[in-house]
KEKETOR-601381 format. One record per residue (C-alpha): residue number from 1; x, y, z; residue in three letters. Coordinates in pm, whole numbers, plus 50000, padded with zeros to 5 digits. Layout:
// KEKETOR-601381
[NUM, [X, Y, Z], 'ALA']
...
This chain:
// KEKETOR-601381
[1, [49990, 49988, 50008], 'MET']
[2, [50133, 50348, 49926], 'PRO']
[3, [50181, 50598, 50217], 'GLY']
[4, [49902, 50811, 50375], 'ASN']
[5, [49766, 51023, 50092], 'GLN']
[6, [49448, 51200, 50008], 'ALA']
[7, [49210, 51020, 49772], 'SER']
[8, [49099, 51332, 49573], 'ALA']
[9, [49122, 51139, 49244], 'VAL']
[10, [48823, 50941, 49133], 'PRO']
[11, [49009, 50618, 49195], 'GLN']
[12, [48932, 50526, 49549], 'GLY']
[13, [48787, 50856, 49627], 'ASP']
[14, [48648, 50849, 49987], 'ILE']
[15, [48367, 51079, 50063], 'ARG']
[16, [48097, 51114, 50316], 'ARG']
[17, [47739, 50978, 50219], 'ARG']
[18, [47405, 50945, 50345], 'ALA']
[19, [47282, 50580, 50390], 'ARG']
[20, [47121, 50483, 50074], 'PRO']
[21, [46814, 50267, 50043], 'GLU']
[22, [46927, 49902, 50093], 'LEU']
[23, [47005, 49704, 49789], 'GLU']
[24, [46739, 49447, 49877], 'GLY']
[25, [46384, 49438, 49954], 'ILE']
[26, [46408, 49362, 50321], 'THR']
[27, [46492, 49705, 50454], 'GLY']
[28, [46781, 49560, 50676], 'GLN']
[29, [47142, 49658, 50685], 'PRO']
[30, [47352, 49434, 50463], 'ALA']
[31, [47546, 49278, 50734], 'ALA']
[32, [47207, 49176, 50899], 'THR']
[33, [47104, 49015, 50589], 'GLN']
[34, [47418, 48815, 50575], 'ILE']
[35, [47393, 48704, 50941], 'ARG']
[36, [47035, 48587, 50863], 'VAL']
[37, [47158, 48395, 50553], 'GLU']
[38, [47433, 48231, 50756], 'GLU']
[39, [47192, 48124, 51018], 'ALA']
[40, [46988, 47913, 50781], 'ARG']
[41, [47233, 47597, 50779], 'ARG']
[42, [47156, 47347, 50535], 'PRO']
[43, [47107, 46981, 50603], 'GLU']
[44, [47418, 46805, 50474], 'TRP']
[45, [47413, 46454, 50324], 'THR']
[46, [47681, 46241, 50151], 'MET']
[47, [47562, 46378, 49834], 'SER']
[48, [47613, 46743, 49929], 'SER']
[49, [47895, 46908, 49721], 'THR']
[50, [48239, 46977, 49872], 'VAL']
[51, [48207, 47324, 49727], 'LYS']
[52, [47888, 47398, 49909], 'ASP']
[53, [48021, 47272, 50229], 'ILE']
[54, [48339, 47465, 50222], 'LEU']
[55, [48201, 47791, 50099], 'LEU']
[56, [47892, 47775, 50318], 'GLU']
[57, [47860, 48079, 50524], 'GLY']
[58, [48103, 48294, 50330], 'SER']
[59, [47920, 48384, 50005], 'THR']
[60, [47714, 48666, 50156], 'GLY']
[61, [48023, 48862, 50278], 'MET']
[62, [48203, 48811, 49934], 'ALA']
[63, [47914, 48941, 49747], 'ASN']
[64, [47868, 49247, 49977], 'MET']
[65, [47938, 49583, 49814], 'MET']
[66, [48225, 49774, 49925], 'LEU']
[67, [48017, 50084, 50021], 'ASN']
[68, [47786, 49859, 50229], 'ASP']
[69, [48085, 49714, 50399], 'PHE']
[70, [48238, 50043, 50493], 'LEU']
[71, [47891, 50166, 50624], 'TRP']
[72, [47826, 49858, 50838], 'ASP']
[73, [48164, 49785, 50978], 'TYR']
[74, [48373, 50107, 50954], 'VAL']
[75, [48102, 50363, 51003], 'GLY']
[76, [48123, 50746, 50973], 'GLY']
[77, [47967, 50734, 50630], 'GLY']
[78, [48288, 50674, 50445], 'ALA']
[79, [48238, 50555, 50086], 'ALA']
[80, [48411, 50527, 49758], 'VAL']
[81, [48269, 50663, 49441], 'ASP']
[82, [48037, 50446, 49244], 'GLU']
[83, [48284, 50344, 48976], 'ASP']
[84, [48488, 50178, 49244], 'HIS']
[85, [48194, 50033, 49451], 'ASN']
[86, [48278, 49668, 49380], 'VAL']
[87, [48195, 49357, 49564], 'THR']
[88, [48421, 49265, 49867], 'MET']
[89, [48551, 48965, 49684], 'GLU']
[90, [48688, 49179, 49385], 'VAL']
[91, [48809, 49443, 49657], 'PHE']
[92, [49004, 49169, 49844], 'PHE']
[93, [49223, 49070, 49557], 'HIS']
[94, [49338, 49423, 49466], 'LYS']
[95, [49242, 49663, 49747], 'PRO']
[96, [49491, 49929, 49634], 'ASP']
[97, [49275, 49988, 49329], 'ASP']
[98, [48974, 50096, 49539], 'TYR']
[99, [49097, 50234, 49868], 'VAL']
[100, [49414, 50446, 49881], 'GLN']
[101, [49381, 50595, 50220], 'ASP']
[102, [49632, 50397, 50424], 'GLN']
[103, [49444, 50470, 50755], 'GLN']
[104, [49118, 50343, 50616], 'LEU']
[105, [49272, 50038, 50451], 'PHE']
[106, [49455, 49948, 50783], 'ASP']
[107, [49104, 49975, 50969], 'GLU']
[108, [48935, 49763, 50703], 'ILE']
[109, [49220, 49509, 50704], 'HIS']
[110, [49223, 49449, 51084], 'ASN']
[111, [48840, 49383, 51093], 'LEU']
[112, [48744, 49026, 51181], 'THR']
[113, [48474, 49044, 50892], 'GLU']
[114, [48758, 49119, 50648], 'TYR']
[115, [48978, 48842, 50779], 'GLN']
[116, [48699, 48595, 50693], 'LYS']
[117, [48771, 48672, 50324], 'LEU']
[118, [49118, 48525, 50370], 'GLU']
[119, [48961, 48222, 50498], 'GLY']
[120, [48739, 48211, 50188], 'ARG']
[121, [49038, 48228, 49969], 'ARG']
[122, [49201, 47915, 50123], 'ILE']
[123, [48859, 47730, 50087], 'LEU']
[124, [48828, 47830, 49722], 'LEU']
[125, [49178, 47700, 49659], 'GLU']
[126, [49095, 47366, 49849], 'ALA']
[127, [48765, 47347, 49639], 'THR']
[128, [48959, 47379, 49310], 'THR']
[129, [49231, 47124, 49413], 'LYS']
[130, [48960, 46869, 49511], 'LEU']
[131, [48756, 46901, 49214], 'GLU']
[132, [49079, 46862, 48995], 'GLY']
[133, [49127, 46531, 49180], 'GLU']
[134, [48785, 46404, 49120], 'GLY']
[135, [48638, 46491, 49476], 'VAL']
[136, [48304, 46671, 49413], 'PHE']
[137, [48073, 46533, 49694], 'ILE']
[138, [48112, 46454, 50056], 'LEU']
[139, [48109, 46069, 49993], 'GLU']
[140, [48404, 46106, 49762], 'GLU']
[141, [48574, 46310, 50027], 'TRP']
[142, [48526, 46031, 50264], 'ARG']
[143, [48698, 45784, 50028], 'ASP']
[144, [48971, 46027, 49931], 'PHE']
[145, [49303, 45883, 50031], 'GLY']
[146, [49517, 46217, 50016], 'ARG']
[147, [49334, 46422, 50267], 'LYS']
[148, [49659, 46527, 50425], 'ALA']
[149, [49742, 46721, 50112], 'THR']
[150, [49440, 46960, 50161], 'VAL']
[151, [49467, 47285, 50367], 'ALA']
[152, [49412, 47208, 50741], 'LEU']
[153, [49119, 47474, 50752], 'PHE']
[154, [48937, 47297, 50467], 'ALA']
[155, [48998, 46951, 50589], 'ARG']
[156, [48875, 47019, 50938], 'GLU']
[157, [48548, 47178, 50785], 'LYS']
[158, [48478, 46877, 50566], 'LEU']
[159, [48562, 46622, 50841], 'ASN']
[160, [48337, 46801, 51074], 'LYS']
[161, [48049, 46764, 50839], 'VAL']
[162, [48141, 46422, 50747], 'LEU']
[163, [48132, 46313, 51116], 'THR']
[164, [47786, 46488, 51170], 'GLN']
[165, [47634, 46308, 50863], 'VAL']
[166, [47763, 45968, 50963], 'LEU']
[167, [47637, 46011, 51317], 'LYS']
[168, [47290, 46095, 51189], 'GLU']
[169, [47316, 45788, 50971], 'LYS']
[170, [47402, 45572, 51267], 'MET']
[171, [47122, 45726, 51481], 'LEU']
[172, [46867, 45657, 51177], 'GLU']
[173, [47006, 45299, 51172], 'ALA']
[174, [46959, 45243, 51550], 'ARG']
[175, [46607, 45353, 51511], 'GLY']
[176, [46532, 45121, 51231], 'ARG']
[177, [46707, 44847, 51430], 'ALA']
[178, [46496, 44885, 51740], 'TRP']
[179, [46175, 44900, 51526], 'GLN']
[180, [46263, 44577, 51362], 'GLN']
[181, [46328, 44380, 51692], 'ARG']
[182, [46488, 44411, 52034], 'GLU']
[183, [46818, 44223, 52062], 'LEU']
[184, [46791, 43933, 52319], 'GLU']
[185, [47062, 43720, 52416], 'PHE']
[186, [46970, 43351, 52370], 'THR']
[187, [47142, 43048, 52250], 'ILE']
[188, [47034, 43130, 51898], 'SER']
[189, [47170, 43486, 51905], 'THR']
[190, [47431, 43533, 51635], 'ASN']
[191, [47767, 43669, 51682], 'ILE']
[192, [47705, 43991, 51498], 'GLU']
[193, [47427, 44085, 51751], 'ASP']
[194, [47661, 43994, 52044], 'VAL']
[195, [47947, 44208, 51910], 'LEU']
[196, [47721, 44517, 51843], 'PHE']
[197, [47442, 44476, 52102], 'LYS']
[198, [47267, 44792, 52186], 'GLY']
[199, [47439, 44971, 51896], 'SER']
[200, [47316, 45083, 51542], 'PRO']
[201, [47313, 44797, 51308], 'ARG']
[202, [47683, 44855, 51221], 'PHE']
[203, [47679, 44539, 51009], 'MET']
[204, [47454, 44697, 50766], 'ASP']
[205, [47653, 45016, 50722], 'ILE']
[206, [47933, 45078, 50472], 'LYS']
[207, [48288, 44991, 50568], 'LEU']
[208, [48416, 45330, 50481], 'ASN']
[209, [48153, 45497, 50693], 'ASP']
[210, [48265, 45303, 50995], 'PHE']
[211, [48627, 45372, 50930], 'LEU']
[212, [48571, 45738, 50887], 'ALA']
[213, [48356, 45767, 51210], 'LEU']
[214, [48534, 45529, 51450], 'LYS']
[215, [48897, 45506, 51317], 'LEU']
[216, [48954, 45868, 51181], 'CYS']
[217, [48966, 45739, 50821], 'GLY']
[218, [49231, 45484, 50882], 'TRP']
[219, [49226, 45205, 50620], 'GLY']
[220, [48970, 45388, 50386], 'ILE']
[221, [49001, 45288, 50023], 'LEU']
[222, [48793, 45424, 49751], 'ARG']
[223, [48752, 45050, 49602], 'ALA']
[224, [48563, 44959, 49919], 'ASN']
[225, [48310, 45254, 49913], 'ARG']
[226, [48015, 45015, 49857], 'ASN']
[227, [48138, 44736, 50089], 'VAL']
[228, [47916, 44650, 50393], 'LEU']
[229, [48065, 44560, 50728], 'LEU']
[230, [47898, 44242, 50732], 'LYS']
[231, [48096, 44150, 50404], 'LYS']
[232, [48415, 44277, 50555], 'PHE']
[233, [48392, 44060, 50866], 'PHE']
[234, [48365, 43753, 50650], 'ARG']
[235, [48699, 43833, 50479], 'GLU']
[236, [48869, 44141, 50632], 'PRO']
[237, [49211, 44065, 50458], 'SER']
[238, [49036, 44110, 50120], 'LYS']
[239, [48949, 44476, 50194], 'TYR']
[240, [49227, 44593, 50436], 'ILE']
[241, [49563, 44449, 50386], 'ARG']
[242, [49677, 44493, 50743], 'ASP']
[243, [49358, 44332, 50889], 'ALA']
């Protein structure tokens, strides 16, 4: 950034302004609209896209106009001229082109809301990398063998959603199991019921789901994505070499 200098030229011109009518139909401040949108959390499934999961909650800020951002987070009525009133995502990549007042830029840069855009950049890069390796949906992320090559921030976000989805699947399986029958220990009880008594019907879930949830992904192979646990226990060495 250049040193402290006035912004009298049109490029990055900072001026006082009255708050305009909001660019929407809600009559709410832009920041409030963003928070409302972020509060509407989607229901994730194994078919949810990696892109939607990683970028969830960040699109509103990226699409926010610079002048609205200045009004909501900087205050004082500072604004740029309309020719330089770009989205925050555009501003983030070349801030010098739009704000040349060093003090104002420093204030913007130090805002928590602005730092979120840096996180979005990392997530965008991770999305591009994963899609380039054929990982488009959560199920493909579960089976992806090179998770350690993905940025930690993105990896943690995907793993958190994966764990959430798998736990929900387990709970649904448990409900179905108890509806079908109560497990009773009799001489006719098979070994599968003994091993997994009181738990979801683990034998009817996928091997990779079990490994992702219970063993932090150890042993996951894409080739096993459709193998059920009951099949794995019959011949474990066929599916995991170290078994």
